[in-house]
VMD Tcl script that draws the C-alpha trace (Angstrom):
set ca {
  {10.02 1.07 1.52}
  {8.78 -0.45 -1.71}
  {8.86 2.01 -4.63}
  {5.61 2.46 -6.55}
  {5.95 0.28 -9.62}
  {5.28 1.10 -13.24}
  {3.19 -1.69 -14.72}
  {3.40 -2.11 -18.47}
  {1.08 -4.08 -20.74}
  {0.91 -4.21 -24.50}
  {-1.46 -1.22 -24.78}
  {-1.22 0.74 -21.54}
  {0.95 1.77 -18.62}
  {0.01 2.10 -14.96}
  {2.37 4.63 -13.43}
  {2.59 7.07 -10.53}
  {0.94 10.44 -11.05}
  {3.26 13.33 -11.86}
  {2.65 17.02 -11.26}
  {2.53 17.46 -15.03}
  {-0.66 15.31 -15.01}
  {-2.73 17.98 -13.22}
  {-4.12 19.47 -16.45}
  {-5.00 15.96 -17.69}
  {-6.76 15.27 -14.39}
  {-8.75 18.47 -14.82}
  {-9.61 17.63 -18.43}
  {-11.46 14.45 -17.43}
  {-12.51 15.40 -13.89}
  {-14.26 18.57 -15.06}
  {-16.47 16.63 -17.48}
  {-19.88 16.49 -15.80}
  {-20.99 13.65 -18.09}
  {-18.11 11.51 -16.82}
  {-18.42 12.50 -13.17}
  {-22.05 11.46 -12.89}
  {-20.69 7.89 -12.68}
  {-18.24 8.50 -9.83}
  {-18.59 9.45 -6.16}
  {-17.14 12.98 -6.49}
  {-18.29 16.18 -8.12}
  {-16.85 17.60 -11.32}
  {-13.80 19.77 -10.80}
  {-14.62 23.42 -11.42}
  {-11.03 24.72 -11.47}
  {-7.54 23.41 -12.09}
  {-6.97 24.06 -8.37}
  {-9.57 21.35 -7.63}
  {-7.44 18.94 -9.65}
  {-4.27 20.14 -7.91}
  {-5.96 19.43 -4.56}
  {-6.76 15.90 -5.76}
  {-3.17 15.45 -6.94}
  {-1.89 16.63 -3.55}
  {-4.16 14.05 -1.88}
  {-2.71 11.32 -4.11}
  {0.85 12.31 -3.19}
  {0.11 12.55 0.53}
  {-1.84 9.25 0.56}
  {0.72 7.16 -1.31}
  {2.38 4.79 1.13}
  {5.21 2.41 0.25}
  {5.71 0.96 3.71}
  {5.44 -2.83 3.85}
  {2.04 -3.85 5.16}
  {0.58 -0.39 4.48}
  {1.03 -0.08 0.71}
  {-1.41 2.29 -0.98}
  {-0.89 3.46 -4.56}
  {-3.02 5.46 -6.97}
  {-2.04 4.91 -10.58}
  {-2.36 7.06 -13.68}
  {-3.41 4.97 -16.67}
  {-1.63 5.93 -19.88}
  {-2.07 4.41 -23.30}
  {0.83 3.55 -25.56}
  {-0.13 6.78 -27.35}
  {0.95 8.59 -24.14}
  {-2.32 10.18 -23.06}
  {-3.57 9.92 -19.52}
  {-7.03 8.42 -19.08}
  {-6.89 7.86 -15.30}
}
mol new
graphics top color blue
foreach p $ca { graphics top sphere $p radius 0.5 }
foreach p [lrange $ca 0 end-1] q [lrange $ca 1 end] { graphics top cylinder $p $q radius 0.2 }
display resetview
């Protein structure tokens, strides 16, 4: 197994999602202006975002040859922009 890396640059971090990110996910995923540019509908409840988070956790695969990661994008100011 290859652990999901944290990738650091001068102004942002790519890191695994944490359960504490669910509210941040909801904050951007419930914005209908933002979601008109993606292939999914705006989240109506925090539970929608929790369901998405659960999908991320269940889909992450660290097995060689089958690696699949979803990263949270955080700025150096420590806010998640995903």
